[in-house]
C-alpha positions as CSV (number, residue, x, y, z in Angstrom):
1,M,2.8,-16.7,51.1
2,K,4.6,-19.0,48.6
3,P,1.3,-20.5,47.4
4,L,-0.1,-17.1,46.7
5,V,3.0,-16.0,44.7
6,A,3.0,-19.3,42.8
7,A,-0.7,-19.0,42.0
8,S,-0.2,-15.4,40.8
9,L,2.6,-16.5,38.5
10,V,0.5,-19.3,37.1
11,L,-2.4,-16.9,36.4
12,L,0.0,-14.4,34.8
13,C,1.5,-17.0,32.5
14,F,-1.9,-18.1,31.3
15,N,-2.9,-14.5,30.7
16,L,0.2,-13.4,28.7
17,P,-0.9,-14.7,25.3
18,S,-4.1,-12.5,25.3
19,H,-2.0,-9.5,26.2
20,A,0.5,-10.3,23.4
21,Q,-2.4,-10.5,20.9
22,D,-3.6,-7.1,22.0
23,L,-0.2,-5.7,21.3
24,L,-0.3,-6.9,17.8
25,K,-3.6,-5.1,17.0
26,P,-3.4,-1.7,15.4
27,T,-3.9,1.1,17.7
28,D,-5.3,3.6,15.2
29,Q,-7.4,3.0,12.2
30,Q,-5.9,4.9,9.3
31,P,-7.8,4.8,6.0
32,L,-6.4,2.9,3.1
33,V,-5.2,4.8,0.1
34,E,-8.3,3.5,-1.8
35,N,-10.6,5.3,0.7
36,V,-8.7,8.6,0.7
37,S,-10.1,11.4,-1.4
38,D,-8.2,12.5,-4.6
39,Q,-7.2,15.7,-2.9
40,A,-5.3,13.7,-0.2
41,L,-3.1,12.1,-2.8
42,E,-0.4,14.7,-2.8
43,A,2.8,14.7,-4.9
44,D,5.0,15.6,-1.9
45,T,4.3,12.2,-0.3
46,A,4.3,10.2,-3.5
47,V,7.0,7.9,-4.8
48,T,8.2,8.2,-8.4
49,A,9.1,5.5,-10.9
50,E,9.2,4.7,-14.6
51,G,7.9,1.7,-16.5
52,E,5.9,0.3,-19.3
53,I,2.1,-0.1,-19.4
54,T,1.2,-3.8,-19.7
55,A,-2.5,-3.7,-19.1
56,I,-5.4,-1.2,-18.7
57,D,-8.7,-2.1,-17.1
58,A,-10.8,1.1,-17.5
59,A,-13.9,-0.5,-16.0
60,R,-12.0,-1.3,-12.7
61,E,-9.9,1.9,-12.9
62,R,-6.6,0.0,-12.9
63,V,-3.4,0.3,-14.9
64,T,-0.7,-2.4,-14.7
65,I,2.8,-1.1,-15.1
66,A,6.1,-3.1,-15.4
67,H,8.5,-1.0,-13.4
68,G,12.0,-1.1,-12.1
69,P,12.9,-1.4,-8.4
70,V,11.5,1.2,-6.0
71,P,14.2,1.4,-3.4
72,S,12.3,3.7,-1.0
73,L,9.6,1.1,-0.6
74,K,12.0,-1.9,-1.0
75,W,10.0,-3.1,-4.0
76,P,11.9,-5.2,-6.5
77,E,11.4,-4.9,-10.3
78,N,7.8,-6.0,-10.8
79,R,4.5,-5.5,-12.5
80,T,2.0,-3.6,-10.3
81,A,-1.7,-2.9,-10.8
82,F,-2.2,0.7,-9.7
83,R,-5.6,2.3,-8.9
84,A,-6.2,5.2,-11.4
85,R,-8.8,7.9,-12.0
86,P,-10.5,7.7,-15.4
87,E,-8.9,11.0,-16.6
88,Q,-5.4,9.5,-15.8
89,L,-6.1,6.6,-18.2
90,H,-7.6,8.7,-21.0
91,D,-4.6,8.8,-23.4
92,L,-2.7,5.7,-22.3
93,K,-2.3,2.5,-24.2
94,V,-0.5,-0.8,-23.6
95,G,3.1,-0.5,-24.5
96,D,3.4,3.2,-23.5
97,R,6.6,4.1,-21.6
98,V,5.6,6.3,-18.6
99,A,6.9,8.2,-15.7
100,F,4.6,8.1,-12.7
101,S,4.2,8.9,-9.1
102,F,2.0,7.0,-6.6
103,Q,1.2,6.4,-3.0
104,A,1.3,2.9,-1.6
105,D,-0.3,1.2,1.4
106,G,-0.7,-2.3,2.6
107,S,-3.4,-3.1,0.1
108,G,-1.9,-1.7,-3.1
109,A,-1.1,1.6,-4.7
110,A,-2.8,4.6,-6.3
111,L,-1.5,6.8,-9.0
112,V,-0.9,10.5,-8.2
113,A,0.3,11.4,-11.6
114,I,1.3,9.7,-14.9
115,E,2.8,10.9,-18.1
116,K,4.1,9.3,-21.3
117,R,7.8,9.3,-22.1
């Protein structure tokens, strides 16, 4: 009986790393903000901040904003490139002070709304 218990423990020990790796895999595949439709970007789930536009890349639909800390996301003061729709970029220029709201995920952030200050 002891050899059977010992053999079972040895097999269990060798199999644990594969189980541990499975536990680290995501269980549900939620879409990234980039893949979410514009209608899904809702103001009630957005984070707000203020900052200054430091770069605009209309071709890539990006605006870079130097912003203060965002405590709800534990973001420090930083410069962040936000995904933006062309109509959001229309009247903006580098140096504009703005108030904005956005949604963030692991791969970046997308503007929900932006306005000059």
